[in-house]
C-alpha positions as CSV (number, residue, x, y, z in Angstrom):
1,M,52.3,-0.1,59.0
2,N,54.3,-0.4,55.9
3,Y,53.0,2.4,53.4
4,A,54.7,3.3,50.4
5,L,54.1,6.4,48.2
6,F,54.3,5.7,44.2
7,D,54.4,7.0,40.9
8,E,51.2,5.8,38.0
9,A,51.8,7.2,35.1
10,G,52.9,11.0,36.5
11,K,50.1,10.4,39.8
12,F,51.6,10.1,42.9
13,L,49.3,7.3,45.0
14,A,49.8,6.1,48.4
15,G,48.5,2.6,49.7
16,R,49.5,-0.1,52.4
17,V,52.1,-2.7,51.1
18,L,51.1,-6.2,51.0
19,S,53.9,-7.9,50.0
20,E,57.2,-7.2,47.8
21,S,60.3,-8.9,45.7
22,D,63.3,-7.5,44.7
23,A,61.2,-6.4,41.4
24,S,58.0,-5.1,42.1
25,L,55.7,-4.5,45.5
26,Q,51.8,-5.4,45.9
27,V,50.2,-2.6,47.1
28,E,46.5,-2.1,48.7
29,L,45.0,1.4,48.0
30,D,42.1,2.9,50.0
31,S,39.9,2.0,47.8
32,G,40.5,-1.5,47.8
33,K,41.6,-2.3,45.0
34,R,45.4,-3.8,44.7
35,V,47.9,-2.8,42.1
36,K,51.5,-4.0,41.7
37,V,54.2,-1.6,41.8
38,K,57.7,-1.6,40.1
39,A,60.3,-1.3,42.3
40,A,61.5,1.6,40.2
41,N,58.3,3.4,41.0
42,L,58.2,3.2,44.7
43,L,59.4,7.2,45.9
44,L,58.9,6.8,49.6
45,R,58.1,4.2,52.6
46,F,56.5,5.6,55.7
47,A,54.8,4.2,58.7
48,A,52.9,7.1,59.1
49,P,50.5,9.1,59.0
50,A,47.6,6.9,56.9
51,P,48.2,7.1,52.8
52,A,45.1,9.3,52.7
53,E,46.0,11.8,55.0
54,L,49.6,12.0,53.6
55,L,48.4,12.2,50.3
56,H,46.1,15.1,51.4
57,S,48.3,17.3,54.2
58,A,51.6,17.3,51.7
59,A,49.3,18.5,48.5
60,A,48.2,21.4,51.5
61,R,52.0,21.6,52.5
62,A,53.4,21.8,49.0
63,A,51.7,24.6,48.0
64,E,53.2,26.3,51.0
65,V,56.6,25.8,49.7
66,E,58.7,28.9,48.7
67,L,60.2,27.8,45.4
68,D,62.5,30.7,45.1
69,M,63.9,29.7,48.8
70,A,63.9,25.9,47.6
71,W,65.7,26.4,44.4
72,E,68.6,28.4,46.4
73,F,69.0,25.8,48.8
74,A,69.0,23.1,46.4
75,P,72.3,21.8,45.4
76,E,73.8,22.1,41.7
77,G,74.4,18.9,40.8
78,E,71.4,16.4,40.6
79,F,69.7,16.0,43.8
80,G,66.7,13.5,45.5
81,F,63.3,15.3,46.8
82,E,64.1,14.0,50.7
83,D,67.1,15.4,50.5
84,L,66.0,19.0,49.6
85,A,63.0,18.6,51.9
86,R,65.8,17.9,55.2
87,D,67.4,20.9,54.1
88,Y,64.5,23.0,53.5
89,Y,62.3,21.9,56.6
90,S,64.9,20.1,59.4
91,A,67.3,17.1,59.1
92,S,64.4,15.2,60.8
93,A,61.7,16.1,58.0
94,D,58.9,13.8,58.2
95,A,57.2,11.8,55.4
96,T,54.7,14.2,54.8
97,S,57.4,17.0,54.6
98,Q,59.4,14.8,52.0
99,A,56.1,14.1,49.7
100,A,55.0,17.6,50.0
101,M,58.5,18.6,48.9
102,L,58.5,16.0,46.1
103,M,54.9,17.6,44.9
104,A,56.0,20.9,45.0
105,L,59.2,19.8,42.6
106,H,57.4,17.8,40.5
107,G,55.1,21.2,39.9
108,A,57.4,23.6,39.4
109,P,59.4,22.6,36.1
110,H,60.5,26.1,35.6
111,Y,62.6,25.9,38.7
112,F,63.7,21.6,38.8
113,R,64.2,19.9,36.0
114,R,63.3,16.4,36.4
115,A,66.5,14.0,36.3
116,G,64.4,10.7,37.2
117,K,62.1,9.1,39.4
118,G,62.5,11.5,42.7
119,R,65.4,13.0,41.2
120,F,65.8,16.7,40.4
121,K,68.3,19.5,39.2
122,K,67.9,23.1,39.4
123,A,67.1,25.1,36.3
124,P,70.0,28.0,35.4
125,E,69.0,31.0,36.8
126,E,68.2,32.8,33.5
127,V,65.9,30.0,32.8
128,V,64.1,30.8,35.9
129,K,63.8,34.6,35.3
130,A,62.6,34.1,31.7
131,A,59.8,31.2,32.9
132,L,58.5,33.7,36.1
133,A,58.1,36.2,33.4
134,A,56.3,34.1,31.4
135,I,53.9,32.8,34.4
136,E,53.4,36.8,35.4
137,R,52.4,37.5,31.6
138,K,49.8,34.7,31.7
139,A,49.0,35.7,35.1
140,Q,48.2,39.4,33.6
141,V,46.2,38.0,30.4
142,A,44.3,35.9,32.7
143,A,42.8,38.9,35.0
144,Q,42.4,41.0,31.4
145,I,40.3,38.5,30.5
146,D,38.3,38.2,34.0
147,A,38.2,41.8,33.2
148,W,36.9,41.7,30.0
149,A,34.0,39.1,30.7
150,G,33.4,41.1,33.4
151,E,32.6,44.1,31.4
152,L,30.6,42.0,28.7
153,V,28.4,40.6,31.6
154,A,27.8,43.7,32.5
155,G,26.4,44.9,28.8
156,Q,29.7,46.7,28.5
157,C,32.0,45.7,25.4
158,P,35.6,46.5,25.7
159,A,37.6,48.3,22.6
160,A,39.6,45.4,22.2
161,V,36.8,43.1,21.9
162,R,34.8,45.0,19.3
163,E,38.1,45.4,17.2
164,Q,38.5,41.7,16.9
165,L,34.5,41.1,16.7
166,Y,35.1,39.3,13.0
167,K,37.7,37.5,13.7
168,I,36.5,36.2,17.2
169,L,33.1,35.1,15.5
170,F,34.2,34.2,12.2
171,K,38.3,33.0,12.1
172,P,39.1,32.9,15.9
173,D,42.0,32.0,17.7
174,K,41.2,30.4,20.3
175,N,44.1,31.2,22.3
176,A,43.5,34.7,21.8
177,P,42.5,36.6,25.4
178,E,39.5,38.5,23.1
179,Y,38.3,34.9,22.1
180,K,38.7,33.5,25.7
181,A,37.1,36.8,27.2
182,V,33.6,36.3,24.9
183,V,33.6,32.4,26.0
184,E,33.7,33.1,29.3
185,A,31.3,35.6,29.6
186,A,29.0,33.6,27.5
187,R,29.7,30.7,30.3
188,R,28.7,33.1,33.0
189,S,26.1,34.2,31.8
190,Q,24.4,31.3,30.1
191,R,23.9,32.9,26.6
192,A,25.4,32.3,23.4
193,P,28.4,34.6,22.4
194,L,26.4,36.4,20.0
195,A,23.8,37.8,22.3
196,V,26.3,38.8,24.5
197,L,28.3,40.5,22.1
198,T,24.8,42.2,21.2
199,E,24.0,43.0,24.5
200,A,27.4,44.5,25.2
201,G,26.8,47.0,22.1
202,A,29.9,45.3,20.0
203,I,26.9,45.3,17.0
204,D,25.4,48.3,16.5
205,S,24.1,47.8,12.6
206,A,22.8,44.8,12.0
207,Y,23.2,45.9,7.9
208,Q,27.1,46.9,8.7
209,F,28.0,43.4,10.4
210,H,26.9,41.4,7.5
211,W,28.5,43.9,5.1
212,R,32.0,44.4,7.3
213,R,31.6,40.4,8.3
214,F,31.9,39.6,4.0
215,L,34.6,42.5,3.8
216,F,36.6,40.4,6.9
217,E,36.4,37.1,5.0
218,Q,37.0,38.3,0.9
219,F,38.7,41.5,1.2
220,P,40.4,41.7,4.4
221,K,43.1,44.1,2.7
222,G,40.4,46.9,1.5
223,Y,38.6,46.5,-1.4
224,G,39.4,49.9,-3.3
225,F,41.8,49.9,-6.2
226,A,45.6,51.2,-6.3
227,P,45.8,53.8,-9.7
228,L,45.9,51.6,-12.9
229,A,46.0,53.3,-16.1
230,A,43.8,51.6,-18.9
231,P,45.9,50.3,-21.8
232,A,44.8,51.6,-25.1
233,I,44.4,49.1,-27.6
234,G,45.4,49.1,-31.0
235,E,43.9,49.7,-34.3
236,L,41.5,47.5,-35.6
237,P,39.3,47.5,-38.4
238,L,35.6,49.0,-37.8
239,A,33.1,46.3,-38.8
240,E,31.2,47.8,-41.7
241,G,27.7,48.3,-41.9
242,V,27.6,47.4,-38.4
243,Q,25.1,49.4,-35.8
244,A,24.9,47.2,-32.8
245,F,22.5,47.7,-29.7
246,S,23.4,46.8,-26.0
247,I,20.4,45.5,-23.7
248,D,21.1,46.0,-20.0
249,D,18.9,47.8,-17.0
250,S,19.5,51.3,-16.2
251,Q,21.9,50.7,-13.4
252,T,24.5,48.4,-15.6
253,T,27.7,50.1,-16.0
254,E,29.7,47.1,-17.3
255,I,28.1,46.8,-20.3
256,D,29.9,43.2,-21.9
257,D,27.6,42.3,-24.7
258,A,25.8,44.2,-27.5
259,L,24.1,42.4,-30.9
260,S,23.2,43.5,-34.3
261,V,21.5,41.8,-37.3
262,R,22.2,42.9,-41.0
263,G,20.7,41.8,-44.2
264,L,16.8,41.5,-43.1
265,G,15.1,41.1,-46.3
266,T,17.5,39.5,-48.7
267,G,17.0,35.9,-47.2
268,V,20.4,35.7,-45.3
269,V,21.0,37.3,-42.2
270,T,24.3,37.9,-40.2
271,F,23.4,37.8,-36.6
272,G,26.5,39.9,-34.4
273,I,26.9,39.1,-30.8
274,H,29.6,41.8,-30.2
275,I,31.7,41.5,-26.9
276,A,33.9,44.1,-24.9
277,A,37.5,43.2,-25.7
278,P,39.4,44.0,-22.5
279,G,41.7,40.9,-23.4
280,L,43.0,42.9,-26.1
281,A,43.9,45.6,-24.0
282,F,46.5,43.7,-21.2
283,A,47.6,40.4,-20.8
284,P,48.0,37.6,-18.2
285,D,50.4,39.0,-15.2
286,A,49.9,42.3,-16.3
287,P,48.9,45.1,-13.5
288,L,45.4,45.1,-14.2
289,D,45.4,41.0,-14.7
290,K,46.8,40.9,-11.2
291,V,43.5,42.9,-9.9
292,A,40.9,40.8,-12.0
293,R,42.5,37.6,-10.7
294,E,42.3,38.7,-7.3
295,R,39.0,40.0,-7.2
296,L,37.4,37.2,-9.6
297,S,34.6,38.8,-10.3
298,T,32.1,41.9,-9.8
299,V,30.3,41.5,-6.7
300,Y,26.3,42.8,-6.5
301,M,24.1,43.7,-3.7
302,P,20.8,46.3,-3.7
303,G,22.1,49.5,-4.3
304,Y,25.7,48.8,-4.5
305,K,28.8,46.6,-6.1
306,L,32.1,46.2,-6.0
307,T,33.4,45.7,-9.5
308,M,36.3,43.4,-10.8
309,L,38.3,46.0,-12.3
310,P,38.6,49.8,-11.6
311,D,35.7,52.2,-13.0
312,D,37.4,54.0,-15.0
313,V,38.9,51.1,-16.7
314,V,35.8,49.8,-17.0
315,Q,34.7,52.7,-18.8
316,T,37.6,52.5,-21.0
317,Y,36.2,49.2,-22.5
318,T,32.9,49.3,-21.5
319,L,30.1,49.2,-24.7
320,T,28.9,52.7,-24.7
321,E,26.8,54.0,-27.0
322,G,28.3,56.7,-29.8
323,R,31.7,54.9,-29.6
324,D,33.4,52.8,-31.8
325,C,34.3,49.6,-29.5
326,P,36.7,47.0,-29.7
327,A,35.1,43.8,-29.4
328,V,35.3,40.0,-30.2
329,S,32.5,39.4,-32.6
330,L,30.6,36.4,-33.4
331,Y,29.0,36.7,-36.6
332,V,26.1,33.8,-37.6
333,T,25.1,33.5,-41.0
334,L,21.6,32.5,-41.2
335,D,18.8,31.2,-43.7
336,E,16.3,34.3,-43.0
337,A,13.3,31.7,-43.6
338,T,14.1,28.9,-41.9
339,L,17.1,30.1,-39.1
340,A,19.1,27.2,-40.0
341,V,22.9,28.1,-39.9
342,Q,25.0,28.7,-42.8
343,A,28.1,29.6,-41.3
344,K,29.9,31.1,-37.9
345,V,33.1,33.4,-37.7
346,T,34.8,35.1,-35.0
347,R,36.4,38.1,-35.8
348,I,38.6,41.1,-33.2
349,E,37.2,44.9,-34.6
350,R,35.8,47.7,-33.7
351,V,31.9,47.6,-33.4
352,R,29.7,51.0,-33.2
353,I,27.8,50.5,-30.9
354,A,24.3,52.7,-31.9
355,T,22.6,52.5,-28.7
356,N,22.3,51.2,-25.5
357,L,18.6,50.0,-24.7
358,R,17.7,49.9,-21.4
359,H,15.2,47.0,-20.4
360,D,13.7,48.5,-17.2
361,Q,12.7,51.6,-19.3
362,L,11.6,49.4,-22.4
363,D,9.6,46.1,-20.9
364,A,6.1,47.7,-20.9
365,V,7.2,48.9,-25.0
366,I,8.8,45.9,-26.5
367,T,6.5,43.1,-25.6
368,E,5.8,39.4,-27.4
369,A,3.0,41.0,-29.0
370,S,5.3,43.7,-30.5
371,L,7.8,42.0,-31.7
372,S,5.5,39.5,-33.3
373,G,3.6,42.7,-35.1
374,A,0.5,42.1,-33.0
375,A,1.3,45.6,-31.8
376,E,3.1,48.6,-32.9
377,A,6.5,48.5,-32.4
378,A,7.3,52.0,-32.0
379,Y,10.8,51.8,-30.6
380,P,14.8,51.9,-31.8
381,F,15.8,48.6,-34.3
382,A,12.2,47.5,-34.0
383,P,13.0,45.1,-36.8
384,E,16.2,43.7,-35.6
385,L,14.7,43.2,-32.3
386,A,11.7,41.3,-33.8
387,F,14.2,39.1,-35.7
388,A,16.0,38.5,-32.9
389,H,13.5,37.7,-30.6
390,R,12.4,35.1,-33.5
391,L,15.8,33.8,-33.3
392,A,15.7,33.2,-29.6
393,R,12.5,31.3,-29.6
394,H,13.9,29.3,-32.7
395,L,17.0,28.8,-30.3
396,K,15.3,27.8,-27.3
397,A,12.9,25.5,-29.0
398,A,15.9,23.5,-30.3
399,R,17.8,23.3,-27.0
400,E,14.5,22.4,-25.3
401,V,14.6,19.2,-27.9
402,V,18.2,18.5,-26.7
403,R,17.2,18.8,-22.9
404,G,14.3,16.8,-23.1
405,K,11.4,19.0,-21.4
406,P,10.7,22.5,-21.8
407,E,12.4,25.4,-19.9
408,T,9.1,26.9,-17.5
409,F,10.0,30.2,-15.3
410,N,7.1,30.3,-13.3
411,R,9.2,32.7,-10.7
412,P,9.7,36.1,-11.2
413,D,13.0,37.7,-10.6
414,Y,13.1,40.2,-7.6
415,N,14.8,43.9,-8.0
416,F,15.7,45.8,-4.8
417,R,16.2,49.6,-5.1
418,L,17.0,51.7,-2.0
419,V,15.0,54.8,-2.5
420,G,17.5,58.2,-2.7
421,H,19.9,55.9,-2.3
422,T,23.6,57.2,-3.5
423,G,27.0,55.4,-2.4
424,E,27.3,52.7,0.1
425,P,24.1,51.7,1.6
426,T,23.8,52.0,5.4
427,G,21.1,49.5,5.9
428,D,18.7,52.3,6.9
429,E,17.4,53.2,3.3
430,T,13.7,52.6,2.2
431,V,13.9,49.8,0.2
432,Q,11.6,48.8,-2.9
433,I,11.1,45.2,-4.2
434,S,9.2,45.1,-7.8
435,T,9.3,41.9,-10.0
436,R,10.2,40.9,-13.6
437,Q,8.9,38.1,-15.0
438,R,11.8,35.5,-16.1
439,G,11.8,34.7,-19.8
440,A,10.5,38.4,-20.7
441,A,11.3,39.0,-24.6
442,L,14.0,41.7,-23.9
443,D,15.9,38.9,-21.6
444,L,15.0,35.8,-24.0
445,I,17.0,37.9,-26.7
446,V,20.0,38.5,-24.6
447,A,20.0,35.1,-23.5
448,E,19.6,32.8,-26.0
449,A,22.4,35.4,-28.0
450,M,24.8,34.7,-25.0
451,I,24.0,31.1,-25.0
452,L,25.0,30.9,-28.7
453,A,27.8,32.5,-28.1
454,N,29.4,30.4,-25.2
455,S,28.4,27.0,-26.9
456,S,30.0,28.1,-30.2
457,W,33.2,29.4,-28.8
458,G,33.2,26.9,-26.1
459,A,32.9,24.4,-29.4
460,W,35.5,26.6,-31.3
461,L,38.3,26.4,-28.2
462,A,37.8,22.3,-28.3
463,E,38.3,22.1,-32.0
464,L,41.2,23.6,-32.0
465,G,42.7,22.2,-28.8
466,V,43.0,25.2,-26.9
467,P,42.1,24.7,-23.3
468,G,39.5,26.6,-21.6
469,L,36.9,27.0,-18.6
470,Y,33.7,25.4,-18.9
471,R,30.7,24.6,-17.3
472,S,28.9,21.5,-17.4
473,Q,26.0,19.3,-15.9
474,A,25.7,15.7,-16.7
475,S,21.8,15.4,-16.3
476,L,18.6,16.7,-15.3
477,A,18.7,14.1,-12.7
478,P,17.9,15.7,-8.9
479,G,21.1,16.5,-7.4
480,V,23.2,16.7,-10.4
481,K,24.6,20.0,-10.2
482,V,26.5,22.4,-12.4
483,R,30.3,21.9,-12.3
484,M,33.4,23.8,-13.6
485,G,36.2,22.5,-15.6
486,T,38.6,22.5,-18.2
487,K,36.9,19.8,-20.7
488,A,34.0,20.8,-23.4
489,L,31.2,18.5,-21.9
490,P,27.7,18.4,-22.3
491,H,25.5,21.2,-20.6
492,A,22.5,19.1,-19.9
493,G,20.4,22.2,-17.9
494,M,21.4,24.7,-21.0
495,G,20.7,21.6,-23.8
496,V,23.6,22.4,-25.4
497,A,26.9,20.2,-26.1
498,C,29.5,22.4,-24.5
499,Y,29.6,25.5,-22.5
500,T,31.9,28.2,-21.6
501,W,31.7,32.0,-20.1
502,A,33.1,34.3,-22.7
503,T,30.6,37.1,-22.8
504,S,31.2,38.9,-19.4
505,P,35.0,40.2,-19.6
506,L,34.6,42.4,-17.6
507,R,32.8,41.2,-14.8
508,R,33.8,37.8,-14.5
509,Y,37.3,36.7,-14.8
510,V,36.9,33.2,-16.4
511,D,35.4,35.2,-19.4
512,L,38.8,37.0,-19.2
513,V,40.3,33.9,-19.6
514,N,38.4,32.6,-22.3
515,Q,38.8,35.6,-24.1
516,W,42.4,35.5,-24.0
517,Q,42.3,32.1,-25.5
518,L,40.0,33.1,-28.1
519,I,41.9,36.3,-29.8
520,A,44.6,33.3,-29.7
521,C,42.4,31.3,-32.0
522,V,41.4,34.4,-34.6
523,Q,45.0,35.6,-34.6
524,H,46.6,32.1,-35.2
525,G,43.7,29.6,-36.0
526,T,45.4,26.0,-36.5
527,T,47.9,26.9,-34.1
528,A,46.4,28.8,-31.2
529,A,46.9,25.5,-28.8
530,L,50.8,27.0,-29.1
531,A,50.3,30.8,-28.6
532,A,47.5,31.0,-26.4
533,P,48.8,32.2,-23.1
534,F,47.2,29.3,-21.7
535,K,48.4,25.7,-22.8
536,P,46.7,22.4,-22.7
537,R,47.4,21.0,-19.2
538,D,48.6,24.5,-17.7
539,A,48.4,24.1,-14.1
540,S,47.4,27.7,-13.9
541,L,44.0,27.2,-15.6
542,F,42.9,24.8,-12.6
543,A,44.5,26.9,-9.9
544,I,42.1,30.0,-11.8
545,L,39.1,27.8,-12.0
546,S,39.5,26.4,-8.5
547,A,39.8,30.2,-6.8
548,F,37.0,31.7,-8.8
549,D,34.6,28.6,-8.3
550,A,35.3,29.6,-4.3
551,A,35.2,33.4,-4.9
552,Y,31.9,33.4,-7.2
553,T,30.0,31.0,-4.4
554,A,31.0,33.3,-1.8
555,Y,30.1,36.4,-3.9
556,N,26.5,35.2,-4.5
557,G,25.9,33.8,-1.3
558,F,26.8,37.1,0.2
559,Q,24.4,38.7,-2.4
560,N,21.8,36.3,-1.3
561,Q,22.2,37.0,2.4
562,I,22.1,40.8,1.8
563,E,19.2,40.6,-0.3
564,R,17.2,38.6,2.3
565,Y,17.9,41.3,4.8
566,W,16.4,44.0,2.6
567,T,13.5,41.5,2.1
568,L,13.0,41.3,5.8
569,R,13.7,45.4,5.8
570,W,10.8,45.6,3.7
571,L,8.7,43.5,5.8
572,Q,9.3,45.6,8.8
573,Q,8.8,48.7,6.6
574,Q,5.6,47.9,5.5
575,A,4.4,46.4,8.7
576,V,3.4,43.3,7.4
577,Q,1.6,41.0,9.4
578,E,0.9,38.1,6.9
579,L,2.2,36.5,4.1
580,S,0.9,33.6,1.8
581,A,3.4,30.7,0.8
582,S,3.9,27.6,-1.0
583,V,5.0,24.9,0.5
584,L,8.5,23.6,-0.3
585,K,9.5,20.6,2.2
586,D,10.2,19.6,5.7
587,G,8.1,22.9,6.9
588,L,10.3,25.1,4.4
589,V,7.8,27.3,2.5
590,R,8.7,30.2,-0.2
591,A,6.7,33.0,0.2
592,D,4.5,34.3,-3.0
593,T,5.4,37.6,-3.7
594,L,8.5,37.5,-2.7
595,P,12.3,36.1,-2.6
596,L,11.8,34.5,0.8
597,V,12.1,31.1,1.9
598,F,11.8,30.5,5.6
599,K,10.7,27.7,7.7
600,V,6.9,27.4,9.5
601,P,6.5,25.1,12.5
602,G,3.6,22.6,11.6
603,L,4.1,21.9,7.9
604,E,6.4,19.2,8.0
605,S,4.2,16.9,6.7
606,Q,2.2,19.2,4.2
607,P,3.4,18.2,0.6
608,R,4.9,20.2,-1.6
609,G,3.1,22.9,-3.6
610,T,0.3,23.5,-0.4
611,H,-0.6,26.9,-0.1
612,V,-0.4,28.3,3.0
613,R,-1.3,31.9,5.2
614,V,1.2,32.5,7.9
615,R,1.4,35.2,10.2
616,V,5.0,37.2,10.9
617,Q,5.6,36.9,14.3
618,H,9.4,37.9,14.9
619,I,12.2,39.2,12.4
620,D,15.4,39.2,13.4
621,L,17.9,40.8,10.6
622,L,21.2,39.9,13.0
623,T,20.9,36.1,12.5
624,L,18.7,36.9,8.9
625,E,15.4,34.7,10.5
626,L,11.7,35.2,10.0
627,H,10.0,33.4,12.9
628,A,6.5,32.7,11.5
629,G,3.4,30.5,12.7
630,L,0.5,29.1,10.4
631,V,-3.0,30.7,10.1
632,A,-4.5,28.8,7.3
633,V,-3.8,26.0,4.3
634,L,-5.5,28.1,1.5
635,T,-5.1,25.0,-1.5
636,D,-3.8,22.1,-2.5
637,P,-0.9,21.4,-4.0
638,A,-0.1,23.3,-7.4
639,A,2.5,22.4,-9.9
640,E,6.1,24.0,-9.1
641,D,8.6,25.8,-11.3
642,D,11.1,23.3,-12.6
643,A,13.7,25.7,-13.5
644,G,15.0,25.9,-10.0
645,E,17.7,23.8,-8.3
646,D,18.3,22.2,-4.8
647,E,19.8,25.5,-3.6
648,D,16.8,27.5,-4.6
649,E,15.1,25.6,-1.9
650,A,17.0,26.3,1.0
651,P,16.7,29.6,3.2
652,A,19.6,32.0,2.5
653,A,22.4,31.1,5.0
654,G,22.0,32.6,8.5
655,L,24.6,33.8,10.8
656,A,27.1,30.4,10.7
657,L,29.4,31.2,13.8
658,A,33.2,29.8,13.6
659,I,33.3,30.8,17.4
660,D,32.7,27.4,19.6
661,V,29.8,28.2,21.3
662,A,30.5,24.7,23.4
663,D,33.5,26.2,24.7
664,A,30.6,28.6,26.1
665,E,28.6,25.5,27.6
666,A,26.2,27.9,25.9
667,A,23.8,26.9,-1.7
668,P,26.2,26.9,-6.3
669,T,23.4,29.3,-7.7
670,P,21.6,28.1,-10.9
671,E,22.5,29.2,-14.5
672,A,21.1,32.3,-14.9
673,A,18.8,33.4,-17.0
674,A,20.5,35.9,-18.6
675,P,24.2,34.3,-18.7
């Protein structure tokens, strides 16, 4: 019988020769398939054994070939596999022996280099030694992966895996042995990688897990500051007759803004908006600018924050009561009766900060009734606050005309307080959650003042041809998001012709950039475009915008996530069994008295606004999931707050892993009410 062994795309096949010519052969495989084989691909003719037996026996014998010895026997020049088979086995090496040698040589490229079909050349000795060392290392790594996987399956976490935990889960190197060990452990145990790691003790605190993950992703080099001095600001004129007041909560240390009112009772009132001026102390590319540009924004979370600038620097420029503070001030002159704007002017100056009002201490005292004269106003700056509130309502009404519909805030803001907490939280603190209705009197005053400043300054930058960083929204149509850009475009959600961020330079880097541009406008007027740090079409502005947008989104996402953690902790601490909620869509519901959105099976067909009662079934602080079941449908759909955006209707981001579970076979924040 005439058989042939041949190479088909790097795979060895054998079969019975049916016919042949000088250029090719027709071969029938054991499967009955007939193939045309080029003569150049023919490697061996044989009469026995049968093709299937030859392939099976040759593969077994190839595994037994001592490659070191074969390499020693091989000649220095090019040779054929059949020649080496005769030297290695015997001069009468049969077809099986020859095929075994072919397979052995083909499978050992570190010993033998291919020189053509069935032709080889021995590799240099130094190459062989290096390859063998690499193979040994690979074998050791494979053994280590196997050992680590075994430990994980047994419920123990190897130190190397623990050290690489966040990288494995969120930015894995899929060739790293630590990653492969987790995947292998998940495959063996038929569990998800996160479950394997949790049960092995790699994650001992859900809070620390979320916190350390955030630091790993956003602050891989740490979040401390190198020692940096706060540069002094030169002499500035003192604003004559100005006694300014700020409005913040008691935890605020970065006091960016303050207000003043002069001329009450004269018929013409000057309303002042005073913004802290770190932009006067240092310029772009200064050491402090590099720090601010790297961080881009303050990071907020319950009980803690990471400031954009070092705290001692913040305290140098913050608008602290009892000091004459450098400020960039916008003065708006108004008719006291009609509130018509008569003039606007921006100045660089020192402003006397008379007091820092704290709204969490004054909300119950400074009310719409007291501001309108319907109740006693026994608090500092009562007349000024009353005028500011009247102006805020006027400005809001004017914006709503442009906006096309009124702003409504049916849902409250939620405040988190960690009882007895100082320093960085551990996650075990007792948490208190309180509510504060959006649009409260003091909030309205601050919000409208900041919108007035940001829209006025944005228009002034555009008028002088000075580039800035803006926020815009093309319309209020569903799905149209707020975007950042360098052009002064309308902001439909705000109801203003343009809107920049320039009122929080201690907390947001874009505000600091815009402040530098505003300072140039004050100092140089119509030639400011030539003198400003950032010129028209400056590529660095686009780089700043892109970096800020990414960082701000990430920081807000973390804030939402960690607030969700504390909300779930509150449920546990209070042993809450049932919640009332309102249906959003697709089975999602929003708790009536908590900042919590979650899914409830069985509500997918209920219309938006339907009130329901649900039972808490399980809380997972690691994945931030709340599992709940329907108790009862309480009422028909109710009116919803129209101030939210799509992001407000989705649960806070859960635990999105970068580790590929398949390998183991196993939202921008809406514009703030107080910008």
